C-alpha positions as CSV (number, residue, x, y, z in Angstrom):
1,M,22.4,190.1,74.0
2,E,20.5,190.8,77.3
3,Q,23.4,192.0,79.8
4,I,23.0,190.4,83.8
5,N,24.3,192.6,86.5
6,S,23.2,190.2,89.0
7,L,21.0,187.2,88.8
8,D,19.2,187.7,91.9
9,D,15.7,188.2,90.7
10,S,15.2,190.7,93.3
11,T,17.9,193.4,91.8
12,V,17.9,195.7,89.0
13,S,18.4,194.5,85.8
14,L,20.8,196.3,82.9
15,S,17.8,195.7,80.3
16,S,15.3,197.1,82.4
17,P,16.2,198.9,85.0
18,T,13.8,199.1,88.2
19,S,13.7,202.0,91.0
20,S,11.1,204.3,92.3
21,I,12.6,207.2,90.9
22,G,10.3,209.9,90.2
23,K,7.9,208.2,92.8
24,K,6.7,210.9,95.3
25,R,8.4,210.6,98.7
26,K,7.1,210.3,101.8
27,P,7.9,213.5,103.5
28,G,9.3,213.9,107.4
29,P,12.2,212.8,109.2
30,K,11.5,209.1,108.4
31,S,12.5,209.3,104.6
32,S,15.5,207.6,103.5
33,A,17.1,206.1,100.8
34,S,15.2,203.2,101.2
35,A,12.1,204.6,101.0
36,I,12.6,205.8,97.9
37,F,14.6,203.4,96.0
38,N,13.6,199.7,95.3
39,E,17.5,199.2,95.4
40,D,20.2,200.6,97.7
41,P,21.5,203.7,96.0
42,S,25.1,202.9,96.3
43,K,24.6,199.5,94.6
44,L,22.8,201.7,91.6
45,L,25.4,204.1,91.6
46,A,28.2,201.3,91.3
47,L,26.2,199.8,88.2
48,Y,25.7,202.9,86.6
49,A,29.4,204.0,86.8
50,A,30.4,200.4,85.7
51,T,28.4,200.3,82.8
52,S,28.6,203.9,81.5
53,S,31.4,205.8,80.0
54,M,31.7,207.7,82.8
55,S,35.1,208.4,84.3
56,L,35.2,207.9,88.4
57,C,36.6,211.3,88.6
58,H,32.8,212.3,87.8
59,I,31.7,211.4,91.3
60,E,33.7,214.4,92.5
61,N,32.1,216.9,90.1
62,P,30.4,219.5,92.6
63,Y,26.9,219.1,90.8
64,L,26.8,215.4,90.8
65,K,27.5,215.7,94.8
66,E,25.3,218.2,95.2
67,L,22.3,215.9,93.2
68,L,23.6,212.6,95.2
69,S,23.3,214.6,98.5
70,M,19.6,215.3,98.0
71,I,19.2,211.5,98.6
72,P,18.1,211.3,102.5
73,G,20.7,209.3,104.2
74,F,22.9,208.9,101.2
75,Q,26.7,209.3,101.7
76,V,28.6,210.6,98.4
77,P,31.3,207.8,98.0
78,T,35.0,209.0,96.9
79,R,36.5,207.8,94.0
80,R,38.4,205.2,95.4
81,A,35.3,204.0,97.7
82,L,33.4,204.2,94.2
83,A,36.2,201.7,92.3
84,G,35.6,199.3,95.6
85,M,32.1,199.2,95.3
86,I,32.2,198.4,91.5
87,N,34.4,195.7,92.4
88,R,32.3,193.9,94.9
89,Q,29.7,194.4,92.8
90,C,31.3,192.7,89.9
91,E,32.6,189.8,92.1
92,K,29.1,189.5,93.4
93,T,27.5,189.2,89.9
94,M,30.0,186.6,88.7
95,N,29.4,184.5,91.8
96,D,25.6,184.7,90.9
97,I,26.5,183.9,87.5
98,R,28.4,180.7,88.7
99,E,25.8,179.7,90.7
100,R,22.9,180.0,88.4
101,V,24.9,178.1,85.7
102,R,25.7,175.5,88.4
103,K,22.2,175.1,89.4
104,S,20.9,174.9,85.5
105,P,18.8,171.8,85.2
106,A,20.1,171.7,81.4
107,K,23.1,171.6,79.6
108,I,24.8,175.1,78.8
109,S,26.0,176.5,75.7
110,I,29.2,178.7,75.1
111,S,29.2,181.5,72.4
112,A,31.6,183.6,70.9
113,D,31.8,186.6,68.3
114,I,34.5,189.0,67.4
115,A,33.4,192.6,66.7
116,T,35.9,195.2,65.1
117,T,35.7,199.0,65.8
118,K,34.8,201.5,63.3
119,G,38.0,202.0,60.9
120,M,38.9,198.4,61.6
121,R,41.3,199.6,64.2
122,R,40.6,197.0,66.9
123,S,39.1,193.7,67.3
124,Y,37.5,192.1,70.4
125,L,36.5,188.4,70.8
126,G,33.6,188.2,73.4
127,V,32.5,185.0,75.2
128,A,29.1,184.2,76.5
129,V,27.3,181.7,78.3
130,H,23.5,180.7,77.6
131,F,21.6,178.5,80.3
132,F,18.4,178.0,81.3
133,C,17.5,179.4,84.5
134,D,15.4,177.2,86.6
135,E,14.6,179.8,89.3
136,S,13.1,182.4,86.8
137,K,12.0,179.8,84.3
138,S,13.9,181.4,81.3
139,L,16.9,181.5,79.1
140,R,19.6,183.6,80.3
141,V,22.7,184.9,78.7
142,A,25.8,186.5,80.5
143,A,29.1,187.8,79.2
144,L,32.1,185.8,80.5
145,D,34.9,187.8,78.9
146,M,36.0,190.2,76.5
147,V,39.4,190.0,75.1
148,E,41.2,192.9,72.5
149,M,42.9,190.7,69.8
150,E,46.4,191.9,69.2
151,E,46.1,190.8,65.8
152,R,43.5,190.7,62.5
153,H,41.0,188.4,63.4
154,T,42.2,185.6,60.6
155,G,41.9,181.7,61.7
156,P,45.4,181.6,62.7
157,A,45.1,184.5,65.2
158,I,41.7,183.3,66.4
159,A,43.4,179.9,67.4
160,E,45.8,181.8,69.4
161,V,43.3,183.5,71.8
């Protein structure tokens, strides 16, 4: 399933991240994060932290701080600030998805699937929306929710979720 971090076509996609990392940057005092990245580094950091298994306390690691401080004009956020950035990006993404689904010229489809971890210890129910995006002229999929099931995924237990 394709993950969508934001439905704005100018933003980076989780399935195919785009940035100019690795490209030569212009020397001199005019260098800035916007000259190096196609995206705001704060947004990319928030997306990375939200979609990886990285604990937010890693932002306080001195080596990561040193690496991030090499981005001209970039202020390394605190753990609390990073959490706020993640929440704002999540809200923006949810609003983008709502708007794109609302504008969809065709009908939408909702799907659900249940996954179980190794050892059958935990089960999760995932719900996704499938729709045609008129702006990009493509079918899109967005995860709506993921709920841990408290019981085994039998018919009656699924009906309770």
